[in-house]
C-alpha positions as CSV (number, residue, x, y, z in Angstrom):
1,X,-50.3,8.3,-48.4
2,X,-47.5,10.7,-47.4
3,X,-45.3,9.5,-44.6
4,X,-44.5,12.0,-41.8
5,X,-41.6,11.6,-39.5
6,X,-43.5,11.2,-36.3
7,X,-40.3,10.3,-34.5
8,X,-39.2,13.9,-35.1
9,X,-42.6,15.1,-33.9
10,X,-42.2,13.1,-30.7
11,X,-38.7,14.4,-30.1
12,X,-40.3,17.8,-30.3
13,X,-42.7,16.7,-27.6
14,X,-39.8,15.6,-25.4
15,X,-38.0,18.9,-26.2
16,X,-41.1,20.8,-25.2
17,X,-41.4,18.9,-21.9
18,X,-37.7,19.5,-21.2
19,X,-37.9,23.2,-22.0
20,X,-41.0,23.8,-19.9
21,X,-39.9,21.9,-16.8
22,X,-38.0,23.4,-13.9
23,X,-38.4,20.6,-11.4
24,X,-35.5,18.4,-12.4
25,X,-31.8,19.3,-12.5
26,X,-30.0,18.6,-15.8
27,X,-28.2,15.5,-14.6
28,X,-31.5,14.0,-13.2
29,X,-33.3,14.8,-16.5
30,X,-30.5,13.2,-18.4
31,X,-30.6,10.1,-16.2
32,X,-34.3,9.7,-16.9
33,X,-34.3,10.0,-20.6
34,X,-31.0,8.1,-21.2
35,X,-32.3,5.2,-19.0
36,X,-35.6,5.1,-20.9
37,X,-33.9,5.0,-24.3
38,X,-31.4,2.4,-23.1
39,X,-34.1,0.2,-21.6
40,X,-36.0,0.5,-24.9
41,X,-32.8,-0.6,-26.7
42,X,-33.4,1.9,-29.5
43,X,-30.2,3.3,-31.0
44,X,-31.9,6.0,-33.1
45,X,-33.8,7.4,-30.1
46,X,-30.7,7.2,-27.9
47,X,-28.9,9.3,-30.5
48,X,-31.8,11.8,-30.5
49,X,-31.7,11.9,-26.7
50,X,-28.0,12.7,-26.8
51,X,-28.7,15.5,-29.3
52,X,-31.5,16.9,-27.2
53,X,-30.0,16.7,-23.7
54,X,-26.3,16.5,-24.3
55,X,-23.8,13.8,-23.4
56,X,-23.3,12.5,-19.9
57,X,-20.2,12.0,-17.9
58,X,-18.6,8.6,-17.5
59,X,-19.8,8.4,-13.9
60,X,-23.4,9.2,-15.0
61,X,-23.1,6.5,-17.7
62,X,-22.0,4.0,-15.1
63,X,-24.9,4.9,-12.8
64,X,-27.4,4.8,-15.6
65,X,-26.0,1.5,-16.8
66,X,-26.3,0.0,-13.3
67,X,-29.9,1.2,-13.0
68,X,-31.0,-0.2,-16.4
69,X,-29.3,-3.5,-16.1
70,X,-30.3,-4.1,-12.5
71,X,-33.9,-3.3,-13.4
72,X,-33.8,-5.7,-16.3
73,X,-33.2,-8.5,-13.9
74,X,-35.3,-7.4,-10.9
75,X,-38.3,-6.1,-12.8
76,X,-38.8,-9.4,-14.5
77,X,-38.1,-11.5,-11.5
78,X,-40.2,-9.6,-8.9
79,X,-43.2,-9.2,-11.3
80,X,-43.2,-13.0,-11.8
81,X,-42.9,-13.6,-8.1
82,X,-45.9,-11.3,-7.4
83,X,-47.9,-13.2,-10.0
84,X,-47.3,-16.7,-8.7
85,X,-47.5,-18.4,-5.3
86,X,-44.1,-19.7,-4.5
87,X,-43.2,-20.1,-0.8
88,X,-39.6,-18.8,-0.7
89,X,-37.6,-15.8,0.5
90,X,-37.3,-13.2,-2.3
91,X,-35.2,-10.7,-0.4
92,X,-32.2,-10.0,-2.6
93,X,-33.1,-13.2,-4.5
94,X,-31.0,-12.0,-7.5
95,X,-28.0,-11.6,-5.2
96,X,-27.1,-8.2,-6.7
97,X,-24.3,-6.2,-5.2
98,X,-25.7,-3.8,-2.6
99,X,-26.1,-0.2,-4.0
100,X,-23.7,1.2,-1.4
101,X,-20.9,-0.9,-2.9
102,X,-21.5,0.3,-6.5
103,X,-20.1,3.8,-5.9
104,X,-23.2,5.5,-7.3
105,X,-22.4,9.1,-7.7
106,X,-25.9,10.6,-7.3
107,X,-28.4,8.2,-5.7
108,X,-31.4,10.4,-6.5
109,X,-30.5,10.4,-10.2
110,X,-29.9,6.7,-10.0
111,X,-33.4,6.2,-8.5
112,X,-34.8,8.3,-11.3
113,X,-33.0,6.1,-13.9
114,X,-34.5,3.1,-12.1
115,X,-38.1,4.4,-12.4
116,X,-37.5,5.1,-16.1
117,X,-36.3,1.5,-16.6
118,X,-39.1,0.1,-14.5
119,X,-41.7,2.0,-16.5
120,X,-40.2,0.7,-19.8
121,X,-40.0,-2.9,-18.4
122,X,-43.5,-2.7,-16.8
123,X,-41.9,-3.6,-13.5
124,X,-44.6,-1.8,-11.5
125,X,-43.9,-3.4,-8.1
126,X,-40.3,-2.2,-8.4
127,X,-41.5,1.1,-9.7
128,X,-43.5,1.7,-6.6
129,X,-40.4,0.9,-4.4
130,X,-38.2,3.3,-6.3
131,X,-40.8,6.1,-6.1
132,X,-40.8,5.6,-2.3
133,X,-37.0,5.9,-2.3
134,X,-37.3,9.1,-4.3
135,X,-39.7,10.5,-1.8
136,X,-37.3,9.6,1.0
137,X,-34.7,11.8,-0.9
138,X,-37.2,14.7,-0.6
139,X,-38.3,14.5,-4.3
140,X,-41.7,15.9,-4.8
141,X,-44.6,14.1,-6.5
142,X,-44.5,16.9,-9.1
143,X,-40.9,16.0,-9.9
144,X,-41.7,12.3,-10.0
145,X,-44.7,13.0,-12.3
146,X,-42.4,15.0,-14.6
147,X,-40.1,12.0,-14.8
148,X,-42.9,9.7,-15.7
149,X,-44.0,12.1,-18.4
150,X,-40.5,12.3,-19.8
151,X,-40.3,8.5,-19.9
152,X,-43.7,8.3,-21.7
153,X,-42.4,10.7,-24.3
154,X,-39.3,8.6,-24.9
155,X,-41.6,5.5,-25.2
156,X,-43.6,7.4,-27.8
157,X,-40.4,8.3,-29.7
158,X,-39.3,4.6,-29.7
159,X,-42.7,3.4,-30.9
160,X,-42.9,6.0,-33.6
161,X,-39.3,5.1,-34.7
162,X,-40.1,1.4,-34.9
163,X,-43.4,2.0,-36.7
164,X,-41.8,4.3,-39.2
165,X,-38.9,2.0,-39.9
166,X,-40.7,-1.3,-40.1
167,X,-44.3,-0.4,-41.1
168,X,-44.8,2.9,-42.7
169,X,-41.6,2.9,-44.8
170,X,-42.5,-0.5,-46.4
């Protein structure tokens, strides 16, 4: 059975989504796809992302890093808290530094990076909150939908990369 490089096919899908969209600025688009690849912890896809959308500034890197790492903690915790019945205060339960103290350069791009990480982490209660925050920044549902489609494309790239490397190439 011939093995095709589906990861490349899925990077073409991401490239097609990127080239057809006009809703998201370059830095917001970069925040979304970088955050998704980082949350997936896939070096190969991260490298493809860098090739497709270019490198990001050090400030963008810090903002994306904050979003991905903070969502790693909050998504797991709040999803657990929504699934069990504990009688305790969950407001800032993780005691994270308030966002205003992190010197986030572009809060809208940060929220887009958060929804990317939330989608990867299946942190749907947090996802809903960050979508509300994006709407409060006057982001349209069409822009948010494009962000979700971009993340889904990155997820497909990651799955294809893993399957090719550990299943098809055996």
